VEXDREN-2710 file (C-alpha; in Angstrom, 1 decimal):
% VEXDREN-2710
k/r/px/py/pz
1/MET/185.2/9.3/298.7
2/ASP/183.2/10.2/301.8
3/SER/181.4/13.5/301.2
4/THR/179.8/13.7/304.6
5/PRO/182.2/16.2/306.2
6/ILE/181.7/18.5/303.2
7/PHE/177.9/18.5/303.6
8/ASN/178.1/19.0/307.3
9/LYS/180.2/22.1/306.8
10/ALA/177.6/23.4/304.4
11/THR/175.0/23.4/307.0
12/LYS/176.8/26.1/308.9
13/PRO/178.7/28.0/306.3
14/LYS/181.0/30.8/307.0
15/PRO/179.9/34.4/306.2
16/HIS/180.2/35.2/302.5
17/SER/181.6/31.7/301.6
18/LYS/180.6/31.8/298.0
19/LYS/183.3/29.3/297.0
20/LEU/181.9/26.8/299.5
21/TYR/178.4/27.2/298.0
22/LEU/179.8/26.8/294.5
23/TYR/181.7/23.7/295.6
24/ILE/178.6/22.1/297.2
25/THR/176.6/22.9/294.1
26/LYS/179.1/21.1/291.9
27/ILE/179.0/18.0/294.2
28/CYS/175.2/18.0/294.0
29/LEU/175.4/18.1/290.2
30/LEU/177.7/15.2/290.2
31/LEU/175.2/13.3/292.3
32/PHE/172.5/13.9/289.7
33/GLN/174.8/12.7/287.0
34/MET/175.2/9.5/289.0
35/ILE/171.5/9.2/289.3
36/ALA/170.9/9.8/285.6
37/LYS/173.3/7.0/284.7
38/GLY/171.3/4.6/286.9
39/LYS/173.7/4.5/289.9
40/ASN/172.4/4.4/293.4
41/ALA/173.1/7.5/295.4
42/SER/170.8/6.8/298.4
43/GLU/173.8/6.1/300.8
44/LEU/174.4/9.9/300.8
45/PHE/170.8/10.7/301.8
46/PRO/171.5/11.8/305.4
47/ALA/174.4/14.0/304.4
48/VAL/172.5/15.6/301.5
49/VAL/169.2/16.2/303.3
50/LYS/171.0/18.2/306.1
51/ASN/171.6/20.9/303.5
52/VAL/167.8/21.4/303.1
53/ALA/168.2/24.2/305.6
54/SER/170.8/26.0/303.5
55/LYS/170.2/29.7/302.9
56/ASN/171.4/29.4/299.3
57/ILE/168.4/29.0/297.0
58/GLU/170.3/27.0/294.3
59/ILE/171.5/24.5/296.8
60/LYS/168.1/24.2/298.4
61/LYS/166.5/23.5/294.9
62/LEU/169.1/20.7/294.2
63/VAL/168.5/19.1/297.6
64/TYR/164.7/19.3/297.0
65/VAL/165.1/17.3/293.7
66/TYR/167.3/14.7/295.4
67/LEU/164.9/14.4/298.3
68/MET/161.9/13.7/295.9
69/ARG/164.0/11.0/294.2
70/TYR/164.9/9.0/297.3
71/ALA/162.2/9.9/299.9
72/GLU/160.2/6.7/299.3
73/GLU/163.2/4.6/299.8
74/GLN/164.4/6.5/302.9
75/GLN/161.1/7.3/304.5
76/ASP/162.3/7.5/308.1
77/LEU/165.1/9.9/307.2
78/ALA/162.8/11.9/305.0
79/LEU/160.5/12.6/307.9
80/LEU/163.4/14.4/309.7
81/SER/163.2/17.2/307.1
82/ILE/159.4/17.7/307.4
83/SER/159.9/20.4/310.0
84/THR/162.2/22.3/307.7
85/PHE/159.5/22.3/305.0
86/GLN/156.9/23.5/307.5
87/ARG/159.1/26.5/308.3
88/ALA/159.8/27.1/304.6
89/LEU/156.0/27.2/304.0
90/LYS/156.1/30.5/306.0
91/ASP/159.1/32.0/304.3
92/PRO/158.7/35.5/303.0
93/ASN/160.0/34.4/299.6
94/GLN/157.1/33.1/297.5
95/LEU/159.5/30.8/295.5
96/ILE/160.7/29.1/298.6
97/ARG/157.1/28.6/299.8
98/ALA/156.0/27.2/296.5
99/SER/159.1/24.9/296.3
100/ALA/158.6/23.6/299.8
101/LEU/154.9/22.8/299.1
102/ARG/155.9/21.1/295.8
103/VAL/158.5/18.9/297.5
104/LEU/156.3/18.2/300.5
105/SER/153.5/16.9/298.2
106/SER/155.9/14.9/296.2
107/ILE/157.2/12.9/299.2
108/ARG/154.9/9.9/298.9
109/VAL/154.9/8.8/302.5
110/PRO/151.4/8.1/303.9
111/ILE/152.2/9.2/307.4
112/ILE/152.6/12.8/306.4
113/VAL/149.1/13.1/304.7
114/PRO/147.7/15.3/307.5
115/ILE/150.6/17.6/307.3
116/MET/150.2/17.8/303.5
117/MET/146.5/18.5/303.9
118/LEU/147.1/21.3/306.3
119/ALA/149.8/22.8/304.0
120/ILE/147.5/22.7/301.0
121/LYS/144.8/24.5/302.9
122/GLU/147.1/27.2/304.1
123/ALA/148.7/27.6/300.6
124/SER/145.2/28.0/299.0
125/SER/144.8/31.3/300.9
126/ASP/148.3/32.5/300.1
127/LEU/148.8/36.0/298.8
128/SER/151.0/34.8/295.9
129/PRO/149.1/33.3/293.0
130/TYR/152.2/31.2/292.2
131/VAL/151.9/29.5/295.6
132/ARG/148.1/29.0/295.1
133/LYS/148.9/27.4/291.7
134/ASN/151.3/24.9/293.4
135/ALA/148.6/24.2/296.0
136/ALA/146.3/23.2/293.1
137/HIS/149.0/20.9/291.8
138/ALA/149.5/19.4/295.2
139/ILE/145.8/18.5/295.4
140/GLN/146.2/15.9/292.6
141/LYS/149.3/14.4/294.3
142/LEU/147.6/14.1/297.7
143/TYR/144.5/12.5/296.1
144/SER/146.6/9.8/294.3
145/LEU/148.4/9.1/297.6
146/ASP/145.2/9.0/299.8
147/PRO/141.8/9.0/298.0
148/ASP/140.1/9.2/301.4
149/GLN/140.9/12.9/301.6
150/LYS/138.6/13.5/298.7
151/GLU/135.9/15.5/300.6
152/MET/138.4/17.8/302.2
153/LEU/140.2/18.3/298.9
154/ILE/136.9/19.2/297.2
155/GLU/136.5/22.0/299.7
156/VAL/139.9/23.4/298.7
157/ILE/139.0/23.0/295.0
158/GLU/135.8/24.9/295.5
159/LYS/137.8/27.7/297.2
160/LEU/140.4/27.9/294.5
161/LEU/137.8/27.8/291.7
162/LYS/136.7/31.2/292.9
163/ASP/140.2/32.5/292.4
164/ARG/140.4/35.2/289.7
165/SER/144.1/34.8/288.9
166/THR/144.8/33.5/285.5
167/LEU/147.8/31.7/286.9
168/VAL/145.6/29.5/289.1
169/ALA/142.7/28.8/286.8
170/GLY/144.2/26.1/284.7
171/SER/145.8/24.2/287.6
172/VAL/142.7/24.1/289.7
173/VAL/140.5/22.9/286.8
174/MET/143.1/20.1/286.3
175/ALA/142.7/19.2/289.9
176/PHE/138.9/19.3/289.5
177/GLU/139.1/16.9/286.5
178/GLU/141.3/14.6/288.5
179/VAL/139.5/14.5/291.8
180/CYS/135.8/15.2/291.2
181/PRO/134.9/15.6/287.5
182/ASP/131.3/14.7/288.2
183/ARG/130.8/17.7/290.5
184/ILE/129.3/20.0/287.9
185/ASP/127.7/22.1/290.6
186/LEU/131.1/23.5/291.5
187/ILE/131.4/25.0/288.0
188/HIS/128.0/26.8/287.9
189/LYS/129.1/30.0/289.8
190/ASN/132.5/30.1/288.1
191/TYR/131.4/29.3/284.5
192/ARG/131.3/32.9/283.2
193/LYS/134.5/33.8/285.0
194/LEU/136.3/30.9/283.4
195/CYS/135.0/31.8/280.0
196/ASN/136.2/35.4/280.4
197/LEU/139.6/34.5/281.8
198/LEU/140.2/31.8/279.1
199/VAL/142.1/34.1/276.7
200/ASP/144.7/35.1/279.4
201/VAL/145.3/31.7/280.9
202/GLU/148.5/29.8/280.0
203/GLU/148.3/27.5/277.0
204/TRP/148.1/24.2/278.7
205/GLY/145.6/25.6/281.2
206/GLN/143.5/26.6/278.2
207/VAL/143.4/23.1/276.9
208/VAL/142.2/21.7/280.3
209/ILE/139.6/24.4/280.7
210/ILE/138.2/24.0/277.2
211/HIS/137.8/20.2/277.6
212/MET/136.1/20.7/280.9
213/LEU/133.8/23.4/279.6
214/THR/132.9/21.1/276.6
215/ARG/131.6/18.5/279.0
216/TYR/129.9/21.1/281.1
217/ALA/128.1/22.6/278.1
218/ARG/126.8/19.2/277.0
219/THR/125.0/18.8/280.3
220/GLN/123.6/22.4/280.6
221/PHE/122.5/23.5/277.1
222/VAL/120.1/22.0/274.6
223/SER/121.3/20.8/271.2
224/PRO/121.8/23.5/268.6
225/TRP/121.9/20.8/265.9
226/LYS/118.1/20.2/265.8
227/VAL/117.7/23.6/264.2
228/ASP/120.0/22.6/261.3
229/GLU/118.1/19.3/260.8
230/VAL/114.7/21.2/260.7
231/VAL/116.1/23.7/258.3
232/ASP/117.2/20.9/255.9
233/GLU/113.9/19.2/256.2
234/TYR/112.1/22.5/255.4
235/SER/114.3/23.2/252.4
236/GLU/113.4/19.9/250.9
237/ASN/109.7/20.4/251.3
238/ASN/109.2/24.1/250.8
239/PHE/109.1/23.9/247.0
240/TYR/105.4/22.8/247.1
241/GLU/104.4/25.0/250.0
242/SER/102.9/28.5/249.9
243/ASP/104.6/31.6/251.2
244/GLU/102.2/31.7/254.2
245/GLU/102.9/28.1/255.2
246/GLN/106.6/28.8/254.9
247/LYS/106.4/31.9/257.1
248/GLU/104.5/29.9/259.7
249/LYS/107.1/27.2/259.8
250/ASP/109.9/29.8/260.0
251/GLN/108.2/31.5/262.9
252/LYS/107.7/28.1/264.7
253/LEU/111.4/27.4/264.1
254/LYS/112.4/30.7/265.8
255/THR/110.3/30.0/268.8
256/THR/111.4/26.4/269.3
257/TYR/115.1/27.2/269.9
258/THR/117.1/30.2/271.1
259/MET/120.7/29.7/272.0
260/ASP/121.5/30.3/275.6
261/PRO/123.6/33.4/276.2
262/ASP/126.1/31.4/278.3
263/HIS/126.4/28.9/275.4
264/ARG/127.1/31.7/273.0
265/LEU/129.6/33.2/275.5
266/LEU/131.6/30.0/275.4
267/LEU/131.7/29.9/271.6
268/ARG/132.6/33.6/271.3
269/ASN/135.4/33.6/273.9
270/THR/137.1/30.4/272.5
271/LYS/137.0/31.6/268.9
272/PRO/140.1/33.9/269.2
273/LEU/142.1/30.9/270.4
274/LEU/142.0/29.4/266.9
275/GLN/144.9/31.7/266.2
276/SER/147.0/30.3/269.0
277/ARG/150.6/29.1/268.3
278/ASN/150.0/26.0/270.4
279/ALA/148.6/23.1/268.3
280/ALA/146.9/21.6/271.4
281/VAL/144.9/24.8/272.0
282/VAL/143.7/25.0/268.4
283/MET/142.7/21.3/268.5
284/ALA/140.9/21.8/271.8
285/VAL/138.9/24.7/270.3
286/ALA/138.2/22.7/267.2
287/GLN/136.7/19.8/269.1
288/LEU/134.7/22.3/271.2
289/TYR/133.1/23.8/268.1
290/TRP/132.6/20.3/266.6
291/HIS/130.7/19.1/269.7
292/LEU/128.9/22.3/270.7
293/ALA/128.5/24.8/267.9
294/PRO/125.7/24.8/265.3
295/LYS/126.6/22.9/262.2
296/SER/126.6/26.1/260.2
297/GLU/129.4/27.5/262.4
298/ALA/131.6/24.5/262.8
299/GLY/133.3/25.2/259.5
300/ILE/135.3/28.1/260.9
301/VAL/137.8/25.7/262.5
302/SER/138.8/24.1/259.1
303/LYS/141.3/26.8/258.2
304/SER/143.0/26.6/261.6
305/LEU/143.3/22.9/261.4
306/VAL/144.8/23.0/257.9
307/ARG/147.3/25.5/259.3
308/LEU/148.5/22.9/261.8
309/LEU/149.5/20.6/258.9
310/ARG/152.7/22.7/258.5
311/SER/153.8/21.4/261.9
312/ASN/155.9/18.3/262.7
313/ARG/154.7/14.9/261.6
314/GLU/153.4/13.9/265.1
315/VAL/151.0/16.9/265.1
316/GLN/150.1/16.2/261.5
317/TYR/149.1/12.7/262.3
318/ILE/146.7/13.7/265.2
319/VAL/145.2/16.6/263.2
320/LEU/144.6/14.5/260.1
321/GLN/142.9/11.8/262.2
322/ASN/140.5/14.4/263.5
323/ILE/140.0/16.0/260.1
324/ALA/139.2/12.5/258.7
325/THR/136.5/12.0/261.4
326/MET/135.0/15.4/260.6
327/SER/135.0/15.0/256.9
328/ILE/132.9/11.8/257.1
329/GLN/129.9/13.6/258.5
330/ARG/130.4/16.9/256.8
331/LYS/132.0/16.3/253.5
332/GLY/132.2/19.9/252.2
333/MET/133.9/21.2/255.3
334/PHE/137.4/20.9/253.9
335/GLU/136.8/21.2/250.2
336/PRO/138.5/24.7/249.8
337/TYR/141.7/23.2/251.2
338/LEU/142.0/20.0/249.2
339/LYS/145.5/21.1/247.9
340/SER/146.8/20.9/251.5
341/PHE/146.1/17.2/251.5
342/TYR/148.2/16.4/248.4
343/VAL/150.7/13.7/249.1
344/ARG/154.4/14.6/249.2
345/SER/157.2/12.2/248.6
346/THR/158.8/13.2/251.9
347/ASP/155.7/12.3/253.9
348/PRO/155.9/9.2/256.1
349/THR/153.5/6.4/255.3
350/MET/151.1/7.1/258.2
351/ILE/150.7/10.7/256.9
352/LYS/150.2/9.5/253.3
353/THR/147.5/7.1/254.3
354/LEU/145.6/9.7/256.2
355/LYS/145.8/12.2/253.3
356/VAL/144.6/9.7/250.8
357/SER/141.6/8.8/252.9
358/LEU/140.7/12.5/252.9
359/LEU/141.0/13.3/249.2
360/LYS/137.9/13.1/247.1
361/ALA/139.5/12.9/243.6
362/ASN/141.2/10.4/241.3
363/PHE/144.4/8.8/242.6
364/PHE/146.6/7.3/239.9
365/TYR/150.0/8.3/241.3
366/ILE/151.3/5.2/243.0
367/LEU/154.6/5.5/244.9
368/GLN/157.0/2.7/245.8
369/ASP/155.5/2.6/249.3
370/LYS/153.4/-0.6/249.2
371/GLN/151.2/0.3/252.2
372/PHE/150.5/3.7/250.6
373/ALA/149.7/2.1/247.3
374/ALA/147.1/-0.2/249.0
375/ALA/145.6/2.7/250.9
376/THR/145.4/4.8/247.7
377/ILE/143.5/2.0/245.8
378/GLN/141.1/1.6/248.7
379/ALA/140.5/5.3/248.6
380/ILE/139.7/5.1/244.9
381/GLY/137.1/2.5/245.7
382/ARG/135.5/4.7/248.3
383/CYS/135.4/7.6/245.9
384/ALA/133.8/5.4/243.3
385/THR/131.0/4.4/245.6
386/ASN/130.4/7.8/247.2
387/ILE/130.6/9.9/244.0
388/THR/128.5/8.3/241.2
389/GLU/129.8/10.8/238.6
390/VAL/133.3/9.4/238.8
391/THR/132.5/5.7/239.3
392/ASP/133.3/4.7/235.7
393/THR/136.5/6.7/235.7
394/CYS/137.7/5.2/239.0
395/LEU/136.9/1.7/237.7
396/ASN/138.8/2.2/234.5
397/GLY/141.7/3.5/236.4
398/LEU/141.7/0.4/238.6
399/VAL/141.6/-1.9/235.6
400/CYS/144.7/-0.1/234.3
401/LEU/146.4/-0.8/237.5
402/LEU/145.9/-4.6/236.9
403/SER/148.8/-4.4/234.5
404/ASN/151.1/-3.0/237.1
405/ARG/154.3/-5.0/237.9
406/ASP/153.8/-4.8/241.6
407/GLU/151.8/-7.7/242.9
408/ILE/150.5/-5.8/245.9
409/VAL/149.0/-3.1/243.6
410/VAL/147.4/-5.7/241.4
411/ALA/146.0/-7.7/244.3
412/GLU/144.5/-4.6/246.0
413/SER/143.1/-3.5/242.7
414/VAL/141.4/-6.8/242.1
415/VAL/139.8/-6.8/245.6
416/VAL/138.5/-3.3/245.1
417/ILE/137.2/-4.0/241.6
418/LYS/135.4/-7.1/243.0
419/LYS/133.6/-4.9/245.5
420/LEU/132.7/-2.3/242.9
421/LEU/131.3/-4.8/240.4
422/GLN/129.0/-6.1/243.1
423/THR/127.3/-2.7/243.2
424/GLN/126.6/-2.6/239.5
425/PRO/127.6/-5.9/237.7
426/ALA/125.3/-5.6/234.7
427/HIS/127.5/-3.2/232.7
428/HIS/131.0/-4.6/233.4
429/GLY/131.2/-8.0/231.6
430/GLU/134.3/-6.9/229.7
431/ILE/136.1/-6.1/233.0
432/ILE/135.4/-9.6/234.2
433/LYS/136.8/-11.1/231.0
434/HIS/139.9/-8.9/231.3
435/MET/140.5/-10.1/234.9
436/ALA/140.1/-13.7/233.9
437/LYS/142.9/-13.3/231.4
438/LEU/145.2/-11.9/234.1
439/LEU/144.6/-15.0/236.3
440/ASP/147.7/-16.7/234.9
441/ASN/150.0/-13.9/235.9
442/ILE/148.6/-13.0/239.3
443/THR/150.1/-15.0/242.2
444/VAL/148.7/-13.2/245.3
445/PRO/146.2/-15.6/246.9
446/VAL/143.7/-12.8/247.8
447/ALA/143.6/-11.5/244.3
448/ARG/143.3/-15.0/242.7
449/ALA/140.5/-15.8/245.1
450/SER/138.7/-12.5/244.3
451/ILE/138.8/-13.2/240.5
452/LEU/137.5/-16.7/240.9
453/TRP/134.7/-15.5/243.1
454/LEU/133.7/-12.8/240.5
455/ILE/133.7/-15.4/237.7
456/GLY/131.6/-17.8/239.8
457/GLU/129.2/-15.1/240.9
458/TYR/128.6/-13.9/237.3
459/CYS/129.3/-17.1/235.5
460/GLU/126.1/-16.7/233.4
461/ARG/127.5/-13.5/232.0
462/VAL/130.7/-15.2/230.8
463/PRO/129.5/-18.7/229.8
464/LYS/132.5/-19.3/227.5
465/ILE/135.2/-18.1/229.8
466/ALA/134.1/-19.6/233.2
467/PRO/134.5/-23.3/232.2
468/ASP/138.0/-22.6/230.8
469/VAL/139.0/-20.9/234.0
470/LEU/137.8/-23.9/236.0
471/ARG/139.9/-26.2/233.7
472/LYS/143.1/-24.2/234.3
473/THR/142.6/-23.9/238.1
474/ALA/141.9/-27.6/238.4
475/LYS/145.4/-28.4/237.0
476/SER/147.0/-26.2/239.7
477/PHE/144.5/-27.2/242.5
478/THR/147.0/-29.0/244.7
479/ASN/149.5/-26.2/244.6
480/GLU/147.0/-23.4/245.4
481/ASP/146.5/-21.6/248.7
482/ASP/143.6/-22.7/250.9
483/LEU/141.8/-19.5/250.2
484/VAL/142.0/-20.1/246.4
485/LYS/141.0/-23.8/246.8
486/LEU/137.8/-22.8/248.5
487/GLN/136.9/-20.5/245.6
488/ILE/137.7/-23.2/243.0
489/LEU/135.3/-25.5/244.8
490/ASN/132.7/-22.8/244.8
491/LEU/133.2/-22.0/241.1
492/GLY/132.9/-25.7/240.3
493/ALA/129.6/-26.0/242.3
494/LYS/128.1/-22.9/240.6
495/LEU/129.1/-24.1/237.1
496/TYR/127.7/-27.6/237.8
497/LEU/124.3/-26.0/238.6
498/THR/124.3/-23.6/235.7
499/ASN/126.2/-25.5/232.9
500/SER/126.4/-29.1/234.0
501/LYS/126.9/-30.4/230.4
502/GLN/130.4/-28.8/230.1
503/THR/131.5/-28.9/233.6
504/LYS/130.0/-32.0/235.3
505/LEU/133.1/-34.2/235.0
506/LEU/135.5/-31.3/235.7
507/THR/133.6/-30.5/238.9
508/GLN/133.7/-34.1/240.1
509/TYR/137.5/-34.2/239.4
510/VAL/137.9/-31.1/241.6
511/LEU/135.7/-32.6/244.3
512/ASN/137.8/-35.7/244.3
513/LEU/141.0/-33.6/244.8
514/GLY/139.4/-31.8/247.7
515/LYS/138.3/-35.0/249.3
516/TYR/141.9/-36.0/250.1
517/ASP/143.3/-32.5/250.8
518/GLN/145.5/-32.0/253.8
519/SER/143.3/-29.1/255.1
520/TYR/140.2/-30.2/257.0
521/ASP/138.5/-27.0/255.9
522/ILE/138.8/-28.0/252.3
523/ARG/137.7/-31.6/253.0
524/ASP/134.6/-30.4/254.9
525/ARG/133.7/-27.9/252.2
526/THR/134.1/-30.7/249.6
527/ARG/131.7/-33.1/251.5
528/PHE/129.2/-30.3/251.9
529/ILE/129.2/-29.3/248.2
530/ARG/129.0/-32.9/247.0
531/GLN/125.9/-33.6/249.1
532/LEU/124.2/-30.5/247.9
533/ILE/124.9/-30.5/244.1
534/VAL/125.1/-34.3/243.5
535/PRO/121.9/-35.8/244.9
536/ASN/121.8/-39.4/246.0
537/GLU/119.9/-41.6/248.5
538/LYS/121.7/-40.1/251.5
539/SER/121.1/-36.5/250.4
540/GLY/118.9/-34.4/252.6
541/ALA/116.2/-32.0/251.9
542/LEU/118.7/-29.2/251.3
543/SER/119.8/-30.6/247.9
544/LYS/116.5/-29.3/246.4
545/TYR/117.6/-25.8/247.3
546/ALA/121.1/-26.0/246.0
547/LYS/120.6/-23.2/243.4
548/LYS/119.1/-20.9/245.9
549/ILE/122.0/-21.5/248.3
550/PHE/124.8/-21.1/245.8
551/LEU/123.3/-18.6/243.3
552/ALA/121.6/-16.3/245.8
553/GLN/122.2/-12.6/245.2
554/LYS/124.8/-11.3/247.5
555/PRO/124.5/-7.9/249.1
556/ALA/126.9/-5.3/247.9
557/PRO/129.7/-4.4/250.4
558/LEU/130.0/-1.0/251.9
559/LEU/133.3/0.7/251.2
560/GLU/133.6/2.9/254.3
561/SER/136.4/5.0/255.8
562/PRO/138.2/3.4/258.7
563/PHE/137.5/6.6/260.7
564/LYS/133.7/6.3/260.5
565/ASP/133.4/4.4/263.9
566/ARG/135.5/6.9/265.8
567/ASP/133.0/9.7/265.9
568/HIS/131.6/8.4/269.2
569/PHE/134.8/9.4/270.9
570/GLN/135.5/13.0/271.8
571/LEU/137.8/14.6/269.2
572/GLY/141.4/15.4/270.3
573/THR/141.4/12.6/273.0
574/LEU/143.7/9.6/273.3
575/SER/140.6/7.3/272.9
576/HIS/139.8/8.9/269.5
577/THR/143.4/8.4/268.3
578/LEU/143.5/4.8/269.4
579/ASN/139.9/4.1/268.5
580/SER/139.6/2.4/271.9
581/ARG/138.4/3.6/275.3
582/ALA/141.5/4.7/277.2
583/THR/141.9/4.7/281.0
584/GLY/140.4/7.9/282.5
585/TYR/138.4/8.8/279.4
586/LEU/135.3/10.9/280.3
587/GLU/132.4/10.5/277.8
588/LEU/130.5/13.4/276.5
589/SER/126.9/13.2/277.7
590/ASP/124.0/13.6/275.3
591/TRP/122.3/16.9/275.0
592/PRO/119.4/17.4/277.5
593/GLU/115.9/17.6/276.1
594/VAL/115.2/20.5/278.4
595/ALA/118.0/22.9/279.6
596/PRO/118.6/23.1/283.3
597/ASP/117.9/26.3/285.2
598/PRO/120.4/28.9/283.9
599/SER/120.1/31.0/287.1
600/VAL/122.5/28.7/288.8
601/ARG/125.3/30.5/286.9
602/ASN/124.3/33.9/288.2
603/VAL/126.7/35.5/290.7
604/ASP/125.7/38.4/292.9
605/VAL/127.7/41.5/292.5
606/ALA/128.3/41.9/296.2
607/GLU/129.6/38.3/296.4
608/SER/132.0/38.8/293.5
609/ILE/133.4/42.0/295.1
610/LYS/133.9/40.1/298.4
611/ILE/135.8/37.3/296.6
612/VAL/138.1/39.8/295.0
613/ARG/138.7/41.6/298.3
614/VAL/139.5/38.3/300.1
615/ILE/141.9/37.2/297.5
616/PHE/143.6/40.6/297.3
617/ILE/143.9/41.1/301.1
618/SER/144.5/37.5/302.3
619/GLY/147.8/36.6/303.9
620/SER/150.3/34.0/303.0
621/GLY/149.3/31.5/305.6
622/SER/151.7/32.7/308.2
623/ASP/151.1/35.1/311.1
624/SER/152.1/38.3/309.4
625/GLU/152.5/41.6/311.2
626/SER/149.2/42.9/309.9
627/GLU/147.4/39.8/311.3
628/LYS/149.1/40.3/314.7
629/GLU/148.0/44.0/314.7
630/ASP/144.4/42.9/313.9
631/LYS/144.5/40.4/316.8
632/GLU/145.9/43.0/319.2
633/GLU/143.3/45.6/318.1
634/GLY/140.5/43.0/318.6
635/SER/141.7/42.2/322.1
636/THR/142.0/45.9/323.1
637/ASP/138.5/46.6/321.7
638/GLU/137.1/43.8/323.7
639/SER/138.8/44.9/326.9
640/SER/137.9/48.6/326.6
641/GLY/134.2/48.3/327.3
642/SER/133.9/51.6/329.2
643/SER/134.6/53.9/326.3
644/SER/131.8/55.9/324.7
645/PRO/130.1/54.6/321.6
646/SER/131.2/57.6/319.5
647/GLU/134.9/57.1/320.5
648/GLU/134.6/53.4/319.8
649/SER/133.2/54.0/316.4
650/THR/135.8/56.6/315.4
651/ASP/138.6/54.5/316.8
652/SER/137.4/51.3/315.0
653/GLU/136.9/53.2/311.7
654/SER/140.4/54.8/311.8
655/ASP/142.0/51.5/312.8
656/SER/140.2/49.6/310.0
657/LYS/141.3/52.2/307.5
658/GLU/144.9/52.1/308.6
659/SER/145.0/48.3/308.7
660/ALA/143.4/48.1/305.2
661/ALA/145.9/50.6/303.9
662/LYS/148.8/48.7/305.3
663/LYS/147.5/45.4/303.9
664/THR/147.0/46.9/300.5
665/CYS/150.5/48.4/300.3
666/ARG/152.0/45.1/301.5
667/ALA/150.0/43.2/298.9
668/VAL/151.1/45.5/296.1
669/ASN/154.7/45.2/297.2
670/GLU/154.7/41.5/297.4
671/ARG/152.9/41.1/294.0
END
């Protein structure tokens, strides 16, 4: 079906042809259905684009969407509609001006870059804040199309940053972050204004502004954390000091640091946003307090973050990751809300794992989820190492889990017990004996290897059990996993050096089996051990130090949270979530030793009044009637040079008052 005649008729509709407008709208919607299904509708491009001049706003919007979709493919035909957009940029309706600018900036054709640049400049001075907002959005699109326009775009950004409309603030800061995030000097004069407007800005604009101000504050203010560190140091040493010495140190502390008023302004104005309904805003404020506030004040964000755990699972996942990072450095920050981290049976595995890593208690409730079970056991191990009061309780609980029917639970328990016993092996000989008895029933290679390593490491504490374990494992050597074979060889070498009378022949038997194993790793380990523990004429000097090599004391492992290494990424960012530097990530700079001059943020009162006047009175970019009147008045004033000074002054004053009144009325009506 050829729809060209229909579209041609739409370009010159009959008066009050509502049915025709409705018919064309339905056809446009059918086109979008075709596009949504993946069908190519570019053949109708000439016929559809003709309707860009339609007086019906709904049809015009649909044509705009179609044009953005196929403009890159039909660049030559798209250029034919540029003049229509240029006329639309001067339309009295602010919605049409904004839509024309949005579509013009979305047509990614390099040849129209100068036209786009001119349109953005004019729109940045538009009377409507909605049009200025779209001008800020267009800056990012033009920069991605032609980065060479950066300097001219920075001038527009600098102009829009002075805008006092809350509708524009978020968009222009986003353009600033995209085009010139390193130009901190552009923020100086607008810092206090952005802080004061922050509460009234739209939600996503608040997120962008907060992240930008976080980076700004890290470059302009000194660290408030040094005070907390000094206070902690004083509290440890002040027991033996006199009152006078303590007063002197307190006085010194007060004189060394005073929070900048602008620093306090940012913290004070962002605090109310913790009550926002938008999770991204709350998370942005939380990361700001974490990176900028004194440590004694950062705890106020904990309640708001816990509130977000009632949201959907995606929000829970991100929030829990950030809470986990916070809780590593400040363990008592979320203690009052531990019940909020209790695991529910309906939670997905990723949420369960994060909750378990946060809880500092005993975990003996193992669900059928194997990944969750492993994460729970690892958390028990971390609790045992971090909280000495519950170490024995956690260890006994892990030993009870060794009788579990699930091999994954038993294997993970053995691995964690092995790490715990390394920290304090002197008092747990009975646990090693119990684990040796379970060796016949455990089939998971990692668990079997861990038990053999423990028996070999502490073979002198179980002199009767270790040789018998070697005898049993020698029988099944050929059927074992490579990881287990390596530990059998190590066990044999250690027993040969400590109890050679009982295990000499047994160790040689195991070495002979390893000599002909299919794995070259096993064969290499066998040759290495034989040369060390069985000296002969070919043995080197290392055989004298065999005991020091095999029986050396091993350092205890550190059971750390997987979120410990994420603290160098800014909270709430994609890099923090992935634990890897993402494209476009902007690092937070270190606190300066000396704060830069705070006077750069001072704004003269006269200048601020002038900015408000310019924004309030400026035109929409087109030659309005008031501008024409001003031009005519200027030409007549220049030509009438014979009039008296008094008449000129009175005439100019009256004309200026009238023009100002007209402009003010027009501005109010349009707003």
